[in-house]
Backbone as CSV, one residue per row, in Angstrom:
resi,resn,N_x,N_y,N_z,CA_x,CA_y,CA_z,C_x,C_y,C_z
1,MET,110.392,94.880,68.122,110.586,96.314,68.012,112.060,96.647,68.254
2,ASN,112.586,97.529,67.443,113.993,97.912,67.552,114.217,98.873,68.711
3,VAL,115.397,98.783,69.284,115.818,99.770,70.272,117.050,100.469,69.726
4,TYR,117.220,101.688,70.159,118.296,102.526,69.644,119.104,103.098,70.805
5,PHE,120.285,103.591,70.467,121.133,104.217,71.470,120.400,105.402,72.104
6,SER,119.611,106.107,71.326,118.848,107.243,71.858,117.882,106.798,72.963
7,ASP,117.353,105.579,72.871,116.481,105.047,73.928,117.266,104.854,75.224
8,LEU,118.478,104.341,75.103,119.335,104.131,76.270,119.702,105.469,76.909
9,VAL,120.035,106.450,76.083,120.392,107.778,76.598,119.189,108.419,77.290
10,GLU,118.007,108.233,76.743,116.797,108.779,77.373,116.603,108.192,78.771
11,VAL,116.806,106.897,78.913,116.703,106.262,80.234,117.780,106.834,81.153
12,TYR,118.999,106.984,80.649,120.092,107.534,81.457,119.746,108.946,81.935
13,ARG,119.282,109.781,81.010,118.955,111.166,81.356,117.821,111.257,82.374
14,ASN,116.922,110.302,82.367,115.781,110.322,83.283,116.036,109.554,84.573
15,SER,117.262,109.104,84.763,117.618,108.388,85.990,118.499,109.277,86.859
16,LYS,118.649,108.873,88.097,119.464,109.649,89.039,120.600,108.771,89.557
17,PRO,121.794,109.378,89.716,122.956,108.581,90.146,122.846,108.109,91.593
18,ILE,123.479,106.971,91.838,123.641,106.454,93.198,125.124,106.582,93.512
19,ASN,125.460,107.558,94.331,126.860,107.841,94.673,127.699,107.988,93.408
20,ASP,128.878,107.404,93.370,129.751,107.500,92.201,129.830,106.178,91.458
21,SER,128.765,105.416,91.495,128.783,104.107,90.842,128.145,104.202,89.460
22,LYS,128.169,103.099,88.751,127.490,103.040,87.457,126.004,102.755,87.646
23,GLN,125.586,102.608,88.899,124.177,102.356,89.174,123.413,103.666,89.291
24,ARG,122.174,103.610,88.825,121.302,104.773,88.872,119.890,104.292,89.190
25,ILE,119.096,105.168,89.796,117.700,104.810,90.048,116.827,105.437,88.967
26,TYR,115.796,104.701,88.614,114.921,105.112,87.513,113.480,104.837,87.903
27,PHE,112.627,105.845,87.749,111.210,105.701,88.040,110.479,105.344,86.754
28,VAL,109.834,104.202,86.751,109.074,103.738,85.585,107.681,104.360,85.692
29,SER,107.490,105.485,85.020,106.264,106.263,85.211,105.105,105.865,84.303
30,THR,105.395,105.287,83.145,104.316,104.962,82.203,104.520,103.574,81.599
31,GLU,103.469,103.071,81.019,103.530,101.781,80.321,104.498,101.862,79.143
32,LYS,104.496,102.998,78.457,105.390,103.192,77.306,106.857,103.109,77.739
33,LYS,107.180,103.765,78.861,108.554,103.712,79.376,108.917,102.298,79.827
34,LEU,107.954,101.605,80.398,108.185,100.226,80.823,108.517,99.341,79.624
35,ILE,107.754,99.473,78.563,107.982,98.652,77.366,109.361,98.931,76.775
36,LYS,109.726,100.203,76.666,111.038,100.558,76.114,112.153,100.019,77.007
37,LEU,111.985,100.133,78.318,112.982,99.622,79.259,113.107,98.105,79.147
38,GLN,111.988,97.420,79.062,112.015,95.963,78.908,112.735,95.559,77.625
39,GLN,112.554,96.335,76.579,113.245,96.041,75.319,114.747,96.237,75.461
40,LEU,115.157,97.296,76.144,116.588,97.531,76.360,117.214,96.428,77.209
41,LEU,116.440,95.881,78.136,116.938,94.852,79.050,116.808,93.433,78.505
42,SER,116.060,93.260,77.430,115.782,91.913,76.920,117.062,91.178,76.526
43,SER,116.958,89.871,76.465,118.126,89.060,76.105,118.617,89.390,74.700
44,ASN,117.733,89.836,73.833,118.135,90.215,72.470,118.936,91.509,72.448
45,ASN,118.638,92.420,73.381,119.257,93.744,73.351,120.176,94.035,74.526
46,GLY,120.112,93.238,75.577,120.892,93.508,76.784,122.384,93.603,76.551
47,GLU,122.918,92.737,75.698,124.357,92.795,75.407,124.706,94.057,74.634
48,ASN,123.852,94.465,73.721,124.109,95.691,72.958,124.028,96.930,73.833
49,SER,123.014,97.001,74.677,122.799,98.207,75.476,123.722,98.283,76.689
50,GLY,124.174,97.153,77.199,124.999,97.144,78.403,124.198,97.454,79.657
51,LEU,122.877,97.476,79.543,122.004,97.843,80.655,121.513,96.601,81.392
52,THR,121.573,96.660,82.721,121.019,95.588,83.547,120.181,96.211,84.661
53,ALA,119.224,95.440,85.161,118.353,95.907,86.244,118.471,94.971,87.432
54,CYS,118.393,95.548,88.622,118.441,94.745,89.847,117.073,94.167,90.190
55,GLU,116.011,94.788,89.676,114.653,94.333,89.941,113.922,94.156,88.615
56,ILE,112.791,93.482,88.677,111.928,93.394,87.500,111.148,94.706,87.428
57,PRO,111.270,95.438,86.322,110.602,96.740,86.244,109.081,96.618,86.185
58,LYS,108.424,97.546,86.895,106.963,97.634,86.896,106.580,99.107,86.891
59,VAL,105.459,99.414,86.259,104.973,100.794,86.229,104.708,101.263,87.654
60,GLY,105.143,102.494,87.935,104.924,103.091,89.247,105.978,102.750,90.277
61,GLU,107.029,102.046,89.870,108.078,101.661,90.817,109.431,102.239,90.414
62,VAL,110.282,102.381,91.415,111.659,102.821,91.200,112.531,101.579,91.146
63,ILE,113.392,101.513,90.146,114.295,100.366,90.033,115.732,100.857,89.962
64,THR,116.645,99.957,90.256,118.071,100.256,90.175,118.615,99.668,88.881
65,LEU,119.259,100.522,88.100,119.840,100.115,86.823,121.351,100.251,86.876
66,THR,122.032,99.371,86.180,123.479,99.482,86.016,123.762,99.732,84.546
67,PHE,124.450,100.829,84.283,124.817,101.182,82.918,126.230,100.683,82.661
68,GLY,126.317,99.550,81.990,127.609,98.992,81.617,128.070,99.599,80.306
69,THR,128.984,98.931,79.655,129.510,99.412,78.378,128.684,98.834,77.238
70,PRO,128.031,99.705,76.469,127.281,99.203,75.315,128.231,98.648,74.259
71,SER,127.704,97.822,73.371,128.541,97.327,72.274,128.959,98.514,71.409
72,ALA,130.130,98.413,70.806,130.669,99.513,70.000,129.732,99.889,68.859
73,SER,129.037,98.924,68.306,128.133,99.220,67.197,126.841,99.897,67.664
74,PHE,126.533,99.798,68.958,125.312,100.396,69.502,125.538,101.861,69.851
75,GLY,126.625,102.163,70.549,126.928,103.534,70.940,127.976,103.574,72.032
76,HIS,128.405,104.780,72.364,129.476,104.972,73.348,129.081,106.033,74.365
77,PHE,129.379,105.761,75.628,129.307,106.771,76.676,130.727,107.285,76.886
78,PHE,130.910,108.597,76.830,132.208,109.208,77.096,132.070,110.111,78.313
79,GLU,133.053,110.054,79.206,133.023,110.899,80.401,133.024,112.381,80.039
80,ASP,133.892,112.747,79.092,134.014,114.151,78.708,134.509,114.245,77.270
81,LEU,134.703,115.475,76.806,135.129,115.686,75.420,136.493,115.082,75.135
82,SER,137.395,115.116,76.108,138.730,114.568,75.860,138.653,113.072,75.557
83,CYS,137.757,112.363,76.225,137.589,110.924,75.938,137.053,110.712,74.526
84,LEU,136.128,111.565,74.106,135.601,111.475,72.742,136.700,111.761,71.729
85,PHE,137.484,112.820,71.959,138.570,113.156,71.037,139.607,112.042,70.978
86,ASN,139.972,111.524,72.140,140.960,110.443,72.166,140.456,109.220,71.418
87,TYR,139.185,108.910,71.574,138.600,107.790,70.839,138.685,108.064,69.335
88,GLY,138.377,109.287,68.946,138.442,109.652,67.529,139.845,109.547,66.969
89,VAL,140.832,110.016,67.719,142.226,109.951,67.271,142.672,108.498,67.145
90,ASP,142.277,107.677,68.102,142.663,106.261,68.077,141.993,105.483,66.948
91,ASN,140.912,106.016,66.408,140.141,105.294,65.390,140.031,106.061,64.074
92,LEU,141.035,106.880,63.772,140.998,107.690,62.548,140.851,106.851,61.285
93,ASN,141.409,105.678,61.275,141.357,104.837,60.076,140.084,104.002,59.988
94,ASN,139.223,104.129,60.953,137.982,103.363,60.982,136.870,104.196,60.343
95,SER,136.344,103.742,59.226,135.318,104.510,58.519,134.013,104.600,59.310
96,ASP,133.807,103.697,60.258,132.578,103.719,61.057,132.525,104.895,62.028
97,ILE,133.644,105.575,62.220,133.674,106.668,63.190,132.742,107.808,62.783
98,LEU,132.469,107.946,61.496,131.573,109.004,61.038,130.131,108.749,61.462
99,ASP,129.795,107.512,61.726,128.438,107.155,62.145,128.357,106.858,63.638
100,LEU,129.315,107.340,64.391,129.419,107.036,65.813,128.247,107.625,66.602
101,ASN,127.550,106.785,67.352,126.541,107.243,68.308,127.252,107.439,69.635
102,TYR,127.105,108.611,70.233,127.794,108.868,71.492,126.952,109.737,72.415
103,TYR,127.316,109.679,73.686,126.733,110.541,74.708,127.875,110.991,75.602
104,ILE,128.036,112.310,75.747,129.092,112.875,76.585,128.471,113.201,77.944
105,LEU,128.857,112.434,78.949,128.249,112.540,80.273,128.411,113.930,80.885
106,SER,129.624,114.480,80.849,129.882,115.756,81.512,129.144,116.918,80.858
107,GLN,128.832,116.797,79.580,128.169,117.875,78.847,126.672,117.628,78.648
108,ASP,126.216,116.416,78.924,124.833,116.006,78.647,124.485,116.275,77.177
109,ILE,125.379,115.811,76.301,125.206,116.003,74.859,125.301,114.648,74.171
110,ALA,124.363,114.402,73.268,124.369,113.164,72.487,124.510,113.495,71.011
111,SER,124.997,112.539,70.256,125.219,112.736,68.824,123.928,113.038,68.077
112,PHE,122.813,112.651,68.621,121.529,112.844,67.941,120.776,114.081,68.423
113,ASP,121.329,114.823,69.389,120.658,116.019,69.904,120.518,117.069,68.813
114,LYS,119.397,117.746,68.822,119.134,118.784,67.823,119.583,120.161,68.292
115,ASN,119.332,120.494,69.540,119.617,121.834,70.049,120.781,121.807,71.032
116,ILE,121.954,121.535,70.521,123.148,121.478,71.370,123.587,122.902,71.693
117,ARG,123.998,123.090,72.933,124.525,124.385,73.345,125.909,124.544,72.704
118,VAL,125.917,125.093,71.496,127.119,125.135,70.669,128.260,125.865,71.358
119,SER,127.968,126.977,72.001,129.049,127.733,72.637,129.743,126.908,73.713
120,GLU,128.991,126.108,74.458,129.600,125.267,75.486,130.485,124.190,74.867
121,VAL,130.039,123.622,73.767,130.827,122.586,73.092,132.116,123.188,72.553
122,TYR,132.026,124.350,71.898,133.225,124.994,71.363,134.200,125.350,72.479
123,THR,133.682,125.895,73.564,134.546,126.269,74.681,135.272,125.048,75.237
124,SER,134.545,123.988,75.469,135.162,122.765,75.986,136.165,122.189,74.997
125,SER,135.832,122.240,73.711,136.741,121.727,72.677,138.027,122.533,72.650
126,LEU,137.907,123.842,72.703,139.095,124.696,72.680,139.954,124.484,73.923
127,GLU,139.319,124.350,75.073,140.077,124.098,76.301,140.842,122.784,76.202
128,PHE,140.205,121.777,75.636,140.877,120.493,75.475,142.058,120.619,74.516
129,LEU,141.855,121.283,73.382,142.936,121.442,72.406,144.101,122.234,72.995
130,LYS,143.793,123.251,73.800,144.853,124.010,74.466,145.652,123.104,75.399
131,SER,144.948,122.267,76.143,145.647,121.371,77.069,146.503,120.366,76.313
132,MET,146.053,119.933,75.140,146.833,118.995,74.320,148.116,119.655,73.815
133,SER,148.047,120.937,73.486,149.225,121.616,72.942,150.322,121.768,73.991
134,LYS,149.989,121.688,75.252,150.979,121.794,76.326,151.881,120.573,76.386
135,TYR,151.469,119.480,75.747,152.232,118.241,75.820,153.169,118.055,74.633
136,ASP,153.298,119.047,73.785,154.192,118.926,72.617,155.637,118.821,73.019
């Protein structure tokens, strides 16, 4: 069964941070979530997802996950909009940028989201562009 960047983002969104680390706790509430998590962690997908677990996941248990860097072809986690913009500027000549899967941590927005809070995205984008113009 295939796993997608959206599966990784779903696990991230349903987990809780541990201090300021890349580790997060995740409650495995259903068999379906367990299967998806096992697929993300499998040897076939672990390198792509960048996800590792400190324990063997089981239904009804809380586990500690580390969200590393996914492979570029799988997707990207960006801290904020400026990181996304900088990545875009650095990769303007790369045709794959149009198909970029991403998740913006500070905005809780993913490339596949349907109901994005557009006004928040525009506001953040404009603030970033204003800050860029100060460096001319």
